[in-house]
PDB file of N, CA, C and O in Angstrom:
ATOM      1  N   MET A   1      56.234 -80.655-107.661  1.00  0.00           N
ATOM      2  CA  MET A   1      55.652 -80.678-106.356  1.00  0.00           C
ATOM      3  C   MET A   1      55.576 -79.265-105.774  1.00  0.00           C
ATOM      4  O   MET A   1      54.642 -78.948-105.038  1.00  0.00           O
ATOM      5  N   VAL A   2      56.538 -78.432-106.095  1.00  0.00           N
ATOM      6  CA  VAL A   2      56.525 -77.048-105.598  1.00  0.00           C
ATOM      7  C   VAL A   2      55.299 -76.311-106.118  1.00  0.00           C
ATOM      8  O   VAL A   2      54.596 -75.641-105.360  1.00  0.00           O
ATOM      9  N   ALA A   3      55.048 -76.439-107.416  1.00  0.00           N
ATOM     10  CA  ALA A   3      53.908 -75.737-108.013  1.00  0.00           C
ATOM     11  C   ALA A   3      52.591 -76.244-107.433  1.00  0.00           C
ATOM     12  O   ALA A   3      51.687 -75.449-107.174  1.00  0.00           O
ATOM     13  N   GLU A   4      52.469 -77.551-107.226  1.00  0.00           N
ATOM     14  CA  GLU A   4      51.229 -78.117-106.695  1.00  0.00           C
ATOM     15  C   GLU A   4      50.958 -77.619-105.277  1.00  0.00           C
ATOM     16  O   GLU A   4      49.811 -77.336-104.929  1.00  0.00           O
ATOM     17  N   CYS A   5      51.994 -77.511-104.467  1.00  0.00           N
ATOM     18  CA  CYS A   5      51.818 -77.056-103.086  1.00  0.00           C
ATOM     19  C   CYS A   5      51.585 -75.549-103.004  1.00  0.00           C
ATOM     20  O   CYS A   5      50.858 -75.080-102.129  1.00  0.00           O
ATOM     21  N   ALA A   6      52.196 -74.793-103.905  1.00  0.00           N
ATOM     22  CA  ALA A   6      52.099 -73.334-103.846  1.00  0.00           C
ATOM     23  C   ALA A   6      50.876 -72.770-104.555  1.00  0.00           C
ATOM     24  O   ALA A   6      50.362 -71.732-104.138  1.00  0.00           O
ATOM     25  N   ALA A   7      50.393 -73.414-105.608  1.00  0.00           N
ATOM     26  CA  ALA A   7      49.283 -72.878-106.403  1.00  0.00           C
ATOM     27  C   ALA A   7      48.045 -72.562-105.575  1.00  0.00           C
ATOM     28  O   ALA A   7      47.444 -71.510-105.794  1.00  0.00           O
ATOM     29  N   PRO A   8      47.625 -73.412-104.632  1.00  0.00           N
ATOM     30  CA  PRO A   8      46.436 -73.080-103.842  1.00  0.00           C
ATOM     31  C   PRO A   8      46.624 -71.852-102.944  1.00  0.00           C
ATOM     32  O   PRO A   8      45.639 -71.263-102.499  1.00  0.00           O
ATOM     33  N   LEU A   9      47.862 -71.462-102.673  1.00  0.00           N
ATOM     34  CA  LEU A   9      48.133 -70.312-101.819  1.00  0.00           C
ATOM     35  C   LEU A   9      48.125 -68.995-102.585  1.00  0.00           C
ATOM     36  O   LEU A   9      48.063 -67.925-101.979  1.00  0.00           O
ATOM     37  N   LEU A  10      48.188 -69.064-103.917  1.00  0.00           N
ATOM     38  CA  LEU A  10      48.237 -67.859-104.744  1.00  0.00           C
ATOM     39  C   LEU A  10      46.834 -67.354-105.043  1.00  0.00           C
ATOM     40  O   LEU A  10      45.905 -68.134-105.251  1.00  0.00           O
ATOM     41  N   GLY A  11      46.703 -66.047-105.059  1.00  0.00           N
ATOM     42  CA  GLY A  11      45.464 -65.436-105.517  1.00  0.00           C
ATOM     43  C   GLY A  11      45.508 -65.291-107.018  1.00  0.00           C
ATOM     44  O   GLY A  11      46.552 -65.498-107.635  1.00  0.00           O
ATOM     45  N   LEU A  12      44.383 -64.937-107.610  1.00  0.00           N
ATOM     46  CA  LEU A  12      44.309 -64.710-109.041  1.00  0.00           C
ATOM     47  C   LEU A  12      45.299 -63.620-109.426  1.00  0.00           C
ATOM     48  O   LEU A  12      45.283 -62.539-108.838  1.00  0.00           O
ATOM     49  N   GLY A  13      46.151 -63.885-110.392  1.00  0.00           N
ATOM     50  CA  GLY A  13      47.172 -62.939-110.811  1.00  0.00           C
ATOM     51  C   GLY A  13      48.452 -63.032-110.011  1.00  0.00           C
ATOM     52  O   GLY A  13      49.402 -62.299-110.286  1.00  0.00           O
ATOM     53  N   GLY A  14      48.503 -63.926-109.016  1.00  0.00           N
ATOM     54  CA  GLY A  14      49.697 -64.080-108.189  1.00  0.00           C
ATOM     55  C   GLY A  14      50.848 -64.687-108.957  1.00  0.00           C
ATOM     56  O   GLY A  14      50.653 -65.320-109.995  1.00  0.00           O
ATOM     57  N   LEU A  15      52.048 -64.492-108.441  1.00  0.00           N
ATOM     58  CA  LEU A  15      53.251 -65.011-109.078  1.00  0.00           C
ATOM     59  C   LEU A  15      54.000 -65.919-108.121  1.00  0.00           C
ATOM     60  O   LEU A  15      54.070 -65.652-106.921  1.00  0.00           O
ATOM     61  N   LEU A  16      54.555 -66.990-108.657  1.00  0.00           N
ATOM     62  CA  LEU A  16      55.417 -67.888-107.919  1.00  0.00           C
ATOM     63  C   LEU A  16      56.777 -67.849-108.589  1.00  0.00           C
ATOM     64  O   LEU A  16      56.888 -68.164-109.774  1.00  0.00           O
ATOM     65  N   LEU A  17      57.813 -67.471-107.857  1.00  0.00           N
ATOM     66  CA  LEU A  17      59.170 -67.423-108.379  1.00  0.00           C
ATOM     67  C   LEU A  17      59.922 -68.638-107.854  1.00  0.00           C
ATOM     68  O   LEU A  17      59.983 -68.874-106.647  1.00  0.00           O
ATOM     69  N   VAL A  18      60.493 -69.407-108.779  1.00  0.00           N
ATOM     70  CA  VAL A  18      61.176 -70.640-108.411  1.00  0.00           C
ATOM     71  C   VAL A  18      62.582 -70.628-108.993  1.00  0.00           C
ATOM     72  O   VAL A  18      62.764 -70.400-110.189  1.00  0.00           O
ATOM     73  N   SER A  19      63.570 -70.871-108.149  1.00  0.00           N
ATOM     74  CA  SER A  19      64.951 -70.971-108.612  1.00  0.00           C
ATOM     75  C   SER A  19      65.111 -72.245-109.427  1.00  0.00           C
ATOM     76  O   SER A  19      64.641 -73.310-109.024  1.00  0.00           O
ATOM     77  N   GLU A  20      65.773 -72.136-110.574  1.00  0.00           N
ATOM     78  CA  GLU A  20      65.926 -73.255-111.484  1.00  0.00           C
ATOM     79  C   GLU A  20      67.395 -73.616-111.671  1.00  0.00           C
ATOM     80  O   GLU A  20      68.239 -72.726-111.782  1.00  0.00           O
ATOM     81  N   PRO A  21      67.711 -74.908-111.706  1.00  0.00           N
ATOM     82  CA  PRO A  21      69.071 -75.291-112.088  1.00  0.00           C
ATOM     83  C   PRO A  21      69.277 -74.986-113.566  1.00  0.00           C
ATOM     84  O   PRO A  21      68.358 -75.182-114.361  1.00  0.00           O
ATOM     85  N   PRO A  22      70.456 -74.514-113.954  1.00  0.00           N
ATOM     86  CA  PRO A  22      70.673 -74.091-115.354  1.00  0.00           C
ATOM     87  C   PRO A  22      70.506 -75.197-116.383  1.00  0.00           C
ATOM     88  O   PRO A  22      70.177 -74.905-117.533  1.00  0.00           O
ATOM     89  N   GLU A  23      70.717 -76.446-116.018  1.00  0.00           N
ATOM     90  CA  GLU A  23      70.626 -77.525-117.012  1.00  0.00           C
ATOM     91  C   GLU A  23      69.203 -78.002-117.271  1.00  0.00           C
ATOM     92  O   GLU A  23      68.988 -78.776-118.204  1.00  0.00           O
ATOM     93  N   GLN A  24      68.228 -77.571-116.482  1.00  0.00           N
ATOM     94  CA  GLN A  24      66.839 -77.990-116.701  1.00  0.00           C
ATOM     95  C   GLN A  24      66.091 -76.883-117.423  1.00  0.00           C
ATOM     96  O   GLN A  24      65.868 -75.808-116.866  1.00  0.00           O
ATOM     97  N   ARG A  25      65.704 -77.147-118.666  1.00  0.00           N
ATOM     98  CA  ARG A  25      65.044 -76.122-119.467  1.00  0.00           C
ATOM     99  C   ARG A  25      63.523 -76.262-119.503  1.00  0.00           C
ATOM    100  O   ARG A  25      62.823 -75.258-119.368  1.00  0.00           O
ATOM    101  N   LEU A  26      62.992 -77.458-119.678  1.00  0.00           N
ATOM    102  CA  LEU A  26      61.554 -77.652-119.825  1.00  0.00           C
ATOM    103  C   LEU A  26      60.977 -78.321-118.578  1.00  0.00           C
ATOM    104  O   LEU A  26      60.321 -79.359-118.663  1.00  0.00           O
ATOM    105  N   ARG A  27      61.228 -77.721-117.439  1.00  0.00           N
ATOM    106  CA  ARG A  27      60.798 -78.301-116.174  1.00  0.00           C
ATOM    107  C   ARG A  27      59.300 -78.151-115.941  1.00  0.00           C
ATOM    108  O   ARG A  27      58.705 -78.961-115.229  1.00  0.00           O
ATOM    109  N   TRP A  28      58.690 -77.143-116.521  1.00  0.00           N
ATOM    110  CA  TRP A  28      57.292 -76.812-116.240  1.00  0.00           C
ATOM    111  C   TRP A  28      56.421 -77.056-117.470  1.00  0.00           C
ATOM    112  O   TRP A  28      56.192 -76.123-118.240  1.00  0.00           O
ATOM    113  N   PRO A  29      55.926 -78.284-117.682  1.00  0.00           N
ATOM    114  CA  PRO A  29      55.082 -78.572-118.843  1.00  0.00           C
ATOM    115  C   PRO A  29      53.744 -77.827-118.763  1.00  0.00           C
ATOM    116  O   PRO A  29      53.083 -77.827-117.724  1.00  0.00           O
ATOM    117  N   ALA A  30      53.369 -77.210-119.849  1.00  0.00           N
ATOM    118  CA  ALA A  30      52.182 -76.347-119.895  1.00  0.00           C
ATOM    119  C   ALA A  30      50.888 -77.084-119.538  1.00  0.00           C
ATOM    120  O   ALA A  30      50.051 -76.532-118.823  1.00  0.00           O
ATOM    121  N   VAL A  31      50.708 -78.304-120.016  1.00  0.00           N
ATOM    122  CA  VAL A  31      49.455 -79.036-119.772  1.00  0.00           C
ATOM    123  C   VAL A  31      49.258 -79.283-118.280  1.00  0.00           C
ATOM    124  O   VAL A  31      48.166 -79.071-117.754  1.00  0.00           O
ATOM    125  N   GLU A  32      50.313 -79.731-117.594  1.00  0.00           N
ATOM    126  CA  GLU A  32      50.193 -80.015-116.175  1.00  0.00           C
ATOM    127  C   GLU A  32      50.037 -78.739-115.353  1.00  0.00           C
ATOM    128  O   GLU A  32      49.279 -78.719-114.383  1.00  0.00           O
ATOM    129  N   LEU A  33      50.744 -77.675-115.728  1.00  0.00           N
ATOM    130  CA  LEU A  33      50.588 -76.403-115.024  1.00  0.00           C
ATOM    131  C   LEU A  33      49.170 -75.868-115.176  1.00  0.00           C
ATOM    132  O   LEU A  33      48.618 -75.278-114.248  1.00  0.00           O
ATOM    133  N   ASN A  34      48.588 -76.076-116.349  1.00  0.00           N
ATOM    134  CA  ASN A  34      47.222 -75.613-116.594  1.00  0.00           C
ATOM    135  C   ASN A  34      46.231 -76.258-115.626  1.00  0.00           C
ATOM    136  O   ASN A  34      45.250 -75.628-115.231  1.00  0.00           O
ATOM    137  N   ARG A  35      46.484 -77.513-115.241  1.00  0.00           N
ATOM    138  CA  ARG A  35      45.609 -78.184-114.271  1.00  0.00           C
ATOM    139  C   ARG A  35      45.606 -77.443-112.936  1.00  0.00           C
ATOM    140  O   ARG A  35      44.634 -77.519-112.184  1.00  0.00           O
ATOM    141  N   LEU A  36      46.693 -76.725-112.641  1.00  0.00           N
ATOM    142  CA  LEU A  36      46.817 -75.970-111.396  1.00  0.00           C
ATOM    143  C   LEU A  36      46.413 -74.511-111.570  1.00  0.00           C
ATOM    144  O   LEU A  36      46.431 -73.743-110.608  1.00  0.00           O
ATOM    145  N   GLY A  37      46.046 -74.125-112.797  1.00  0.00           N
ATOM    146  CA  GLY A  37      45.680 -72.741-113.071  1.00  0.00           C
ATOM    147  C   GLY A  37      46.876 -71.851-113.312  1.00  0.00           C
ATOM    148  O   GLY A  37      46.745 -70.627-113.289  1.00  0.00           O
ATOM    149  N   LEU A  38      48.042 -72.434-113.542  1.00  0.00           N
ATOM    150  CA  LEU A  38      49.282 -71.673-113.719  1.00  0.00           C
ATOM    151  C   LEU A  38      49.743 -71.662-115.165  1.00  0.00           C
ATOM    152  O   LEU A  38      49.441 -72.576-115.933  1.00  0.00           O
ATOM    153  N   ILE A  39      50.472 -70.625-115.527  1.00  0.00           N
ATOM    154  CA  ILE A  39      51.180 -70.564-116.807  1.00  0.00           C
ATOM    155  C   ILE A  39      52.595 -70.084-116.522  1.00  0.00           C
ATOM    156  O   ILE A  39      52.834 -69.410-115.520  1.00  0.00           O
ATOM    157  N   VAL A  40      53.538 -70.429-117.403  1.00  0.00           N
ATOM    158  CA  VAL A  40      54.921 -69.976-117.269  1.00  0.00           C
ATOM    159  C   VAL A  40      55.059 -68.649-117.996  1.00  0.00           C
ATOM    160  O   VAL A  40      54.705 -68.532-119.169  1.00  0.00           O
ATOM    161  N   GLU A  41      55.574 -67.660-117.295  1.00  0.00           N
ATOM    162  CA  GLU A  41      55.846 -66.364-117.919  1.00  0.00           C
ATOM    163  C   GLU A  41      57.182 -66.458-118.647  1.00  0.00           C
ATOM    164  O   GLU A  41      58.149 -66.953-118.068  1.00  0.00           O
ATOM    165  N   PRO A  42      57.270 -66.005-119.891  1.00  0.00           N
ATOM    166  CA  PRO A  42      58.561 -66.016-120.589  1.00  0.00           C
ATOM    167  C   PRO A  42      59.534 -65.076-119.886  1.00  0.00           C
ATOM    168  O   PRO A  42      59.157 -63.992-119.441  1.00  0.00           O
ATOM    169  N   LEU A  43      60.776 -65.501-119.794  1.00  0.00           N
ATOM    170  CA  LEU A  43      61.779 -64.730-119.084  1.00  0.00           C
ATOM    171  C   LEU A  43      63.114 -64.907-119.773  1.00  0.00           C
ATOM    172  O   LEU A  43      63.579 -66.033-119.949  1.00  0.00           O
ATOM    173  N   ASP A  44      63.733 -63.811-120.164  1.00  0.00           N
ATOM    174  CA  ASP A  44      65.074 -63.862-120.743  1.00  0.00           C
ATOM    175  C   ASP A  44      66.066 -63.594-119.629  1.00  0.00           C
ATOM    176  O   ASP A  44      66.212 -62.462-119.166  1.00  0.00           O
ATOM    177  N   ALA A  45      66.744 -64.645-119.207  1.00  0.00           N
ATOM    178  CA  ALA A  45      67.704 -64.495-118.121  1.00  0.00           C
ATOM    179  C   ALA A  45      68.851 -65.475-118.313  1.00  0.00           C
ATOM    180  O   ALA A  45      68.723 -66.486-119.002  1.00  0.00           O
ATOM    181  N   THR A  46      69.944 -65.159-117.703  1.00  0.00           N
ATOM    182  CA  THR A  46      71.077 -66.062-117.704  1.00  0.00           C
ATOM    183  C   THR A  46      71.167 -66.702-116.326  1.00  0.00           C
ATOM    184  O   THR A  46      70.582 -66.191-115.371  1.00  0.00           O
ATOM    185  N   PRO A  47      71.886 -67.808-116.207  1.00  0.00           N
ATOM    186  CA  PRO A  47      71.972 -68.465-114.895  1.00  0.00           C
ATOM    187  C   PRO A  47      72.447 -67.504-113.818  1.00  0.00           C
ATOM    188  O   PRO A  47      73.292 -66.659-114.118  1.00  0.00           O
ATOM    189  N   PRO A  48      71.966 -67.576-112.597  1.00  0.00           N
ATOM    190  CA  PRO A  48      70.958 -68.544-112.172  1.00  0.00           C
ATOM    191  C   PRO A  48      69.588 -68.175-112.719  1.00  0.00           C
ATOM    192  O   PRO A  48      69.192 -67.009-112.706  1.00  0.00           O
ATOM    193  N   GLN A  49      68.888 -69.162-113.191  1.00  0.00           N
ATOM    194  CA  GLN A  49      67.582 -68.996-113.827  1.00  0.00           C
ATOM    195  C   GLN A  49      66.471 -68.954-112.783  1.00  0.00           C
ATOM    196  O   GLN A  49      66.527 -69.660-111.776  1.00  0.00           O
ATOM    197  N   ILE A  50      65.479 -68.136-113.026  1.00  0.00           N
ATOM    198  CA  ILE A  50      64.293 -68.051-112.188  1.00  0.00           C
ATOM    199  C   ILE A  50      63.087 -68.343-113.082  1.00  0.00           C
ATOM    200  O   ILE A  50      62.933 -67.730-114.138  1.00  0.00           O
ATOM    201  N   ALA A  51      62.239 -69.275-112.662  1.00  0.00           N
ATOM    202  CA  ALA A  51      60.989 -69.525-113.372  1.00  0.00           C
ATOM    203  C   ALA A  51      59.915 -68.667-112.729  1.00  0.00           C
ATOM    204  O   ALA A  51      59.812 -68.611-111.503  1.00  0.00           O
ATOM    205  N   VAL A  52      59.113 -67.997-113.552  1.00  0.00           N
ATOM    206  CA  VAL A  52      58.000 -67.187-113.062  1.00  0.00           C
ATOM    207  C   VAL A  52      56.713 -67.872-113.481  1.00  0.00           C
ATOM    208  O   VAL A  52      56.395 -67.947-114.668  1.00  0.00           O
ATOM    209  N   LEU A  53      55.971 -68.375-112.493  1.00  0.00           N
ATOM    210  CA  LEU A  53      54.702 -69.046-112.747  1.00  0.00           C
ATOM    211  C   LEU A  53      53.588 -68.099-112.337  1.00  0.00           C
ATOM    212  O   LEU A  53      53.557 -67.617-111.204  1.00  0.00           O
ATOM    213  N   HIS A  54      52.686 -67.837-113.251  1.00  0.00           N
ATOM    214  CA  HIS A  54      51.622 -66.849-113.070  1.00  0.00           C
ATOM    215  C   HIS A  54      50.293 -67.567-112.853  1.00  0.00           C
ATOM    216  O   HIS A  54      49.931 -68.445-113.636  1.00  0.00           O
ATOM    217  N   GLN A  55      49.564 -67.205-111.804  1.00  0.00           N
ATOM    218  CA  GLN A  55      48.256 -67.815-111.510  1.00  0.00           C
ATOM    219  C   GLN A  55      47.219 -67.171-112.417  1.00  0.00           C
ATOM    220  O   GLN A  55      46.697 -66.099-112.112  1.00  0.00           O
ATOM    221  N   GLU A  56      46.926 -67.824-113.525  1.00  0.00           N
ATOM    222  CA  GLU A  56      46.009 -67.318-114.540  1.00  0.00           C
ATOM    223  C   GLU A  56      44.546 -67.490-114.113  1.00  0.00           C
ATOM    224  O   GLU A  56      43.699 -66.649-114.414  1.00  0.00           O
ATOM    225  N   ARG A  57      44.267 -68.581-113.415  1.00  0.00           N
ATOM    226  CA  ARG A  57      42.936 -68.836-112.861  1.00  0.00           C
ATOM    227  C   ARG A  57      43.144 -69.557-111.537  1.00  0.00           C
ATOM    228  O   ARG A  57      44.222 -70.095-111.283  1.00  0.00           O
ATOM    229  N   LEU A  58      42.128 -69.571-110.704  1.00  0.00           N
ATOM    230  CA  LEU A  58      42.269 -70.177-109.387  1.00  0.00           C
ATOM    231  C   LEU A  58      42.526 -71.677-109.483  1.00  0.00           C
ATOM    232  O   LEU A  58      41.996 -72.361-110.359  1.00  0.00           O
ATOM    233  N   CYS A  59      43.335 -72.163-108.578  1.00  0.00           N
ATOM    234  CA  CYS A  59      43.676 -73.579-108.515  1.00  0.00           C
ATOM    235  C   CYS A  59      42.453 -74.372-108.045  1.00  0.00           C
ATOM    236  O   CYS A  59      41.757 -73.932-107.130  1.00  0.00           O
ATOM    237  N   PRO A  60      42.178 -75.527-108.650  1.00  0.00           N
ATOM    238  CA  PRO A  60      41.056 -76.347-108.196  1.00  0.00           C
ATOM    239  C   PRO A  60      41.224 -76.775-106.735  1.00  0.00           C
ATOM    240  O   PRO A  60      42.345 -76.902-106.243  1.00  0.00           O
ATOM    241  N   ASP A  61      40.115 -76.991-106.059  1.00  0.00           N
ATOM    242  CA  ASP A  61      40.123 -77.361-104.645  1.00  0.00           C
ATOM    243  C   ASP A  61      40.781 -78.709-104.375  1.00  0.00           C
ATOM    244  O   ASP A  61      41.166 -78.980-103.238  1.00  0.00           O
ATOM    245  N   ARG A  62      40.919 -79.549-105.377  1.00  0.00           N
ATOM    246  CA  ARG A  62      41.510 -80.871-105.151  1.00  0.00           C
ATOM    247  C   ARG A  62      43.025 -80.809-104.938  1.00  0.00           C
ATOM    248  O   ARG A  62      43.639 -81.825-104.613  1.00  0.00           O
ATOM    249  N   PHE A  63      43.629 -79.650-105.113  1.00  0.00           N
ATOM    250  CA  PHE A  63      45.063 -79.463-104.886  1.00  0.00           C
ATOM    251  C   PHE A  63      45.286 -78.577-103.676  1.00  0.00           C
ATOM    252  O   PHE A  63      44.485 -77.671-103.444  1.00  0.00           O
ATOM    253  N   PRO A  64      46.328 -78.790-102.896  1.00  0.00           N
ATOM    254  CA  PRO A  64      47.283 -79.880-103.012  1.00  0.00           C
ATOM    255  C   PRO A  64      46.663 -81.187-102.546  1.00  0.00           C
ATOM    256  O   PRO A  64      45.727 -81.209-101.747  1.00  0.00           O
ATOM    257  N   ARG A  65      47.214 -82.271-103.071  1.00  0.00           N
ATOM    258  CA  ARG A  65      46.725 -83.588-102.675  1.00  0.00           C
ATOM    259  C   ARG A  65      47.230 -83.948-101.279  1.00  0.00           C
ATOM    260  O   ARG A  65      48.067 -83.238-100.721  1.00  0.00           O
ATOM    261  N   ARG A  66      46.732 -85.038-100.717  1.00  0.00           N
ATOM    262  CA  ARG A  66      47.109 -85.458 -99.367  1.00  0.00           C
ATOM    263  C   ARG A  66      48.622 -85.609 -99.224  1.00  0.00           C
ATOM    264  O   ARG A  66      49.336 -85.816-100.204  1.00  0.00           O
ATOM    265  N   VAL A  67      49.085 -85.504 -98.002  1.00  0.00           N
ATOM    266  CA  VAL A  67      50.513 -85.647 -97.693  1.00  0.00           C
ATOM    267  C   VAL A  67      51.035 -86.964 -98.257  1.00  0.00           C
ATOM    268  O   VAL A  67      50.431 -88.019 -98.062  1.00  0.00           O
ATOM    269  N   GLY A  68      52.156 -86.889 -98.951  1.00  0.00           N
ATOM    270  CA  GLY A  68      52.803 -88.069 -99.509  1.00  0.00           C
ATOM    271  C   GLY A  68      52.396 -88.408-100.926  1.00  0.00           C
ATOM    272  O   GLY A  68      53.179 -89.018-101.654  1.00  0.00           O
ATOM    273  N   ILE A  69      51.201 -88.035-101.340  1.00  0.00           N
ATOM    274  CA  ILE A  69      50.728 -88.373-102.688  1.00  0.00           C
ATOM    275  C   ILE A  69      51.535 -87.655-103.775  1.00  0.00           C
ATOM    276  O   ILE A  69      51.904 -88.296-104.758  1.00  0.00           O
ATOM    277  N   PRO A  70      51.826 -86.351-103.645  1.00  0.00           N
ATOM    278  CA  PRO A  70      52.626 -85.707-104.693  1.00  0.00           C
ATOM    279  C   PRO A  70      53.999 -86.356-104.888  1.00  0.00           C
ATOM    280  O   PRO A  70      54.491 -86.431-106.014  1.00  0.00           O
ATOM    281  N   ALA A  71      54.612 -86.818-103.817  1.00  0.00           N
ATOM    282  CA  ALA A  71      55.915 -87.469-103.938  1.00  0.00           C
ATOM    283  C   ALA A  71      55.789 -88.841-104.600  1.00  0.00           C
ATOM    284  O   ALA A  71      56.647 -89.229-105.392  1.00  0.00           O
ATOM    285  N   LYS A  72      54.726 -89.573-104.278  1.00  0.00           N
ATOM    286  CA  LYS A  72      54.531 -90.908-104.858  1.00  0.00           C
ATOM    287  C   LYS A  72      54.049 -90.846-106.297  1.00  0.00           C
ATOM    288  O   LYS A  72      54.470 -91.644-107.135  1.00  0.00           O
ATOM    289  N   ARG A  73      53.156 -89.890-106.585  1.00  0.00           N
ATOM    290  CA  ARG A  73      52.572 -89.750-107.924  1.00  0.00           C
ATOM    291  C   ARG A  73      52.628 -88.300-108.367  1.00  0.00           C
ATOM    292  O   ARG A  73      51.604 -87.618-108.362  1.00  0.00           O
ATOM    293  N   PRO A  74      53.816 -87.808-108.755  1.00  0.00           N
ATOM    294  CA  PRO A  74      53.915 -86.407-109.170  1.00  0.00           C
ATOM    295  C   PRO A  74      53.106 -86.127-110.426  1.00  0.00           C
ATOM    296  O   PRO A  74      52.859 -87.028-111.227  1.00  0.00           O
ATOM    297  N   LEU A  75      52.697 -84.886-110.594  1.00  0.00           N
ATOM    298  CA  LEU A  75      51.941 -84.506-111.798  1.00  0.00           C
ATOM    299  C   LEU A  75      52.797 -84.612-113.040  1.00  0.00           C
ATOM    300  O   LEU A  75      52.284 -84.870-114.129  1.00  0.00           O
ATOM    301  N   TRP A  76      54.096 -84.416-112.892  1.00  0.00           N
ATOM    302  CA  TRP A  76      55.035 -84.554-114.011  1.00  0.00           C
ATOM    303  C   TRP A  76      56.418 -84.839-113.445  1.00  0.00           C
ATOM    304  O   TRP A  76      56.674 -84.652-112.256  1.00  0.00           O
ATOM    305  N   TRP A  77      57.315 -85.302-114.334  1.00  0.00           N
ATOM    306  CA  TRP A  77      58.692 -85.623-113.935  1.00  0.00           C
ATOM    307  C   TRP A  77      59.604 -84.556-114.352  1.00  0.00           C
ATOM    308  O   TRP A  77      60.807 -84.642-114.106  1.00  0.00           O
TER     309      TRP A  77
END
């Protein structure tokens, strides 16, 4: 939900930094991020982990979805 809400605010080449819990490794699936125009930048770090999401192309206008929809039907779990 964070990526879906933030992606439309990023310009081309923008970065989104997200704090990650150490036990979650594959939180950002590539296929779903691609729908938002984002890719995960590889990062070698120890906890606390930071995910770096890079705006590779502009986010489609259909995102973010209406209030409440991302919580009811997230793009991924």
